[in-house]
C-alpha positions as CSV (number, residue, x, y, z in Angstrom):
1,X,7.4,-21.6,-19.4
2,X,4.1,-20.9,-21.2
3,X,2.1,-21.4,-18.0
4,X,4.3,-18.9,-16.2
5,X,3.9,-16.3,-18.9
6,X,0.1,-16.8,-18.9
7,X,0.0,-16.4,-15.1
8,X,2.1,-13.3,-15.3
9,X,-0.3,-11.8,-18.0
10,X,-3.4,-12.6,-15.9
11,X,-1.8,-11.1,-12.8
12,X,-0.7,-8.0,-14.7
13,X,-4.3,-7.5,-16.1
14,X,-5.9,-8.1,-12.8
15,X,-3.5,-5.7,-10.9
16,X,-4.1,-3.1,-13.6
17,X,-7.9,-3.3,-13.2
18,X,-7.5,-3.2,-9.3
19,X,-5.2,-0.1,-9.7
20,X,-7.7,1.6,-11.9
21,X,-10.6,1.0,-9.4
22,X,-8.5,1.9,-6.3
23,X,-7.1,5.1,-8.0
24,X,-10.7,6.2,-8.9
25,X,-11.9,5.6,-5.4
26,X,-8.9,7.4,-3.8
27,X,-9.3,10.3,-6.2
28,X,-13.1,10.7,-5.6
29,X,-12.7,10.5,-1.8
30,X,-9.8,12.8,-1.6
31,X,-11.4,15.4,-3.9
32,X,-14.6,15.2,-2.0
33,X,-12.9,15.6,1.4
34,X,-10.8,18.5,0.2
35,X,-13.7,20.4,-1.5
36,X,-14.7,23.4,0.6
37,X,-12.4,22.8,3.5
38,X,-9.6,25.1,4.8
39,X,-6.0,24.7,3.4
40,X,-4.7,23.6,6.9
41,X,-7.1,20.6,7.0
42,X,-6.3,19.9,3.4
43,X,-2.6,19.8,4.1
44,X,-3.3,17.2,6.9
45,X,-5.3,15.1,4.4
46,X,-2.3,15.3,2.0
47,X,0.1,14.2,4.8
48,X,-2.3,11.4,5.7
49,X,-2.3,10.1,2.1
50,X,1.5,10.2,2.1
51,X,1.5,8.3,5.4
52,X,-0.6,5.6,3.8
53,X,1.9,5.2,1.0
54,X,4.8,5.0,3.4
55,X,3.0,2.4,5.6
56,X,2.1,0.1,2.7
57,X,5.7,0.5,1.2
58,X,7.0,-0.7,4.6
59,X,4.6,-3.6,4.7
60,X,5.6,-4.6,1.2
61,X,9.3,-4.6,2.0
62,X,8.7,-6.5,5.2
63,X,7.0,-9.3,3.3
64,X,10.1,-9.8,1.0
65,X,12.5,-9.6,4.0
66,X,10.6,-11.9,6.4
67,X,11.4,-15.6,6.7
68,X,8.5,-18.0,7.0
69,X,10.3,-20.5,9.3
70,X,9.4,-18.8,12.6
71,X,5.8,-18.8,11.6
72,X,5.7,-22.5,11.2
73,X,6.3,-23.2,14.8
74,X,3.7,-20.5,15.7
75,X,1.2,-22.1,13.3
76,X,1.9,-25.5,14.9
77,X,0.9,-23.9,18.3
78,X,-2.2,-22.4,16.5
79,X,-1.1,-18.8,17.2
80,X,-3.6,-16.4,15.9
81,X,-2.4,-14.9,12.5
82,X,0.5,-17.3,12.0
83,X,-1.0,-19.2,9.0
84,X,-1.9,-15.9,7.3
85,X,1.6,-14.7,7.9
86,X,3.0,-17.7,6.1
87,X,0.6,-17.0,3.2
88,X,2.0,-13.4,3.0
89,X,5.6,-14.6,2.9
90,X,4.9,-17.3,0.3
91,X,3.3,-14.8,-1.9
92,X,5.7,-12.0,-1.2
93,X,6.3,-11.0,-4.8
94,X,2.6,-10.3,-5.5
95,X,1.9,-8.9,-2.0
96,X,4.8,-6.5,-2.3
97,X,3.7,-5.6,-5.8
98,X,0.3,-4.6,-4.5
99,X,1.6,-2.7,-1.4
100,X,4.5,-0.9,-3.0
101,X,3.4,-0.4,-6.6
102,X,-0.4,-0.2,-6.4
103,X,-1.1,1.5,-3.1
104,X,2.3,3.3,-3.0
105,X,2.1,4.7,-6.5
106,X,-1.5,5.6,-6.1
107,X,-0.8,7.5,-2.9
108,X,2.0,9.4,-4.6
109,X,-0.2,10.5,-7.5
110,X,-3.2,11.3,-5.3
111,X,-1.1,13.3,-2.8
112,X,0.4,15.3,-5.7
113,X,-3.1,16.1,-7.0
114,X,-4.4,16.9,-3.5
115,X,-1.4,19.2,-2.9
116,X,-2.3,21.2,-5.9
117,X,-5.8,21.7,-4.6
118,X,-4.3,22.8,-1.2
119,X,-2.1,25.3,-2.9
120,X,-5.1,26.8,-4.8
121,X,-7.0,27.0,-1.5
122,X,-4.1,28.6,0.3
123,X,-3.6,31.2,-2.5
124,X,-7.3,32.0,-2.5
125,X,-7.4,32.4,1.4
126,X,-4.4,34.7,1.3
127,X,-5.8,36.5,-1.8
128,X,-2.6,35.9,-3.8
129,X,-2.9,36.8,-7.4
130,X,-2.4,33.9,-9.9
131,X,1.0,33.4,-11.5
132,X,2.6,35.7,-9.0
133,X,6.1,35.1,-7.5
134,X,4.6,34.3,-4.1
135,X,2.2,31.7,-5.5
136,X,5.1,30.2,-7.4
137,X,7.2,30.1,-4.2
138,X,4.3,28.5,-2.2
139,X,3.9,25.9,-4.9
140,X,7.6,25.0,-5.0
141,X,7.9,25.0,-1.2
142,X,4.8,22.8,-0.5
143,X,5.6,20.3,-3.3
144,X,9.2,20.0,-2.1
145,X,8.0,19.5,1.5
146,X,5.6,16.7,0.5
147,X,8.4,15.1,-1.6
148,X,10.8,15.3,1.2
149,X,8.4,13.7,3.7
150,X,7.5,10.9,1.2
151,X,11.1,10.0,0.4
152,X,12.4,10.5,4.0
153,X,9.5,8.4,5.4
154,X,10.0,5.6,2.9
155,X,13.7,5.6,3.6
156,X,13.0,5.2,7.4
157,X,10.3,2.7,6.6
158,X,12.6,0.5,4.6
159,X,15.2,0.1,7.3
160,X,12.5,-0.4,9.9
161,X,10.7,-3.0,7.8
162,X,13.9,-5.0,7.2
163,X,14.8,-5.0,10.9
164,X,11.3,-5.8,12.2
165,X,10.0,-7.8,9.2
166,X,8.7,-10.7,11.3
167,X,6.8,-8.5,13.7
168,X,5.2,-6.4,11.0
169,X,4.1,-9.4,8.9
170,X,2.8,-11.1,12.0
171,X,0.5,-8.1,12.8
172,X,-0.6,-8.0,9.2
173,X,-1.3,-11.7,9.4
174,X,-3.5,-11.1,12.4
175,X,-5.4,-8.5,10.5
176,X,-5.9,-10.8,7.5
177,X,-7.2,-13.6,9.7
178,X,-9.6,-11.1,11.4
179,X,-10.9,-9.9,8.0
180,X,-11.4,-13.5,6.9
181,X,-13.2,-14.7,10.0
182,X,-15.3,-11.7,10.7
183,X,-16.1,-10.3,7.3
184,X,-15.3,-13.4,5.0
185,X,-12.8,-11.3,3.0
186,X,-9.9,-13.4,1.8
187,X,-7.0,-11.2,0.7
188,X,-4.5,-14.1,0.1
189,X,-5.8,-17.6,-0.7
190,X,-4.1,-20.7,0.7
191,X,-2.9,-22.7,-2.3
192,X,-1.8,-25.7,-0.2
193,X,-4.8,-27.8,-1.1
194,X,-4.4,-27.2,-4.8
195,X,-0.8,-28.2,-4.6
196,X,-1.5,-31.4,-2.8
197,X,-4.2,-32.3,-5.4
198,X,-1.8,-31.7,-8.2
199,X,0.9,-33.8,-6.5
200,X,-1.6,-36.6,-5.9
201,X,-2.6,-36.6,-9.6
202,X,1.1,-36.7,-10.7
203,X,1.7,-39.7,-8.4
204,X,-1.2,-41.6,-10.0
């Protein structure tokens, strides 16, 4: 019980730090990209950020819905990405937490901030006076549109992720193996060796 609580605390702290760093990066990049551009391009950037949130939300749900059994036979045949797919499914709780809560929430917050900048740019380009009824209408309309796209996209993504969970996780597994082999970036560690070592110590 105590060990589980300690692991949860460590994970919570580490994920909070990761969230802080990623949020800062997202904010700096989005603000830099939106600075000095037209409102039409800015709106495309906002929709792209929303799309990132929807995509990661879909991947996170797929990881919790997928069954690792089909990947074992694929791993036995040494199919590329199968072992990393098993890692994802075995660590579905943390993987989904990262995809849904970290990337998903950051995308939602950043898209809201970016939308506010787009509204300012749109009002400036149309020479709309501040606090006018037209500016208020544009603000409500654009915010509602982004919210509708986000919620509707995630609703579609959830059903799609549950139906095609194996295919989605398999593609992500391929990507993780590619990153590990080509760039030596390990997203999810294989804890199989650690478990076997612990089991051997218990047997002794």
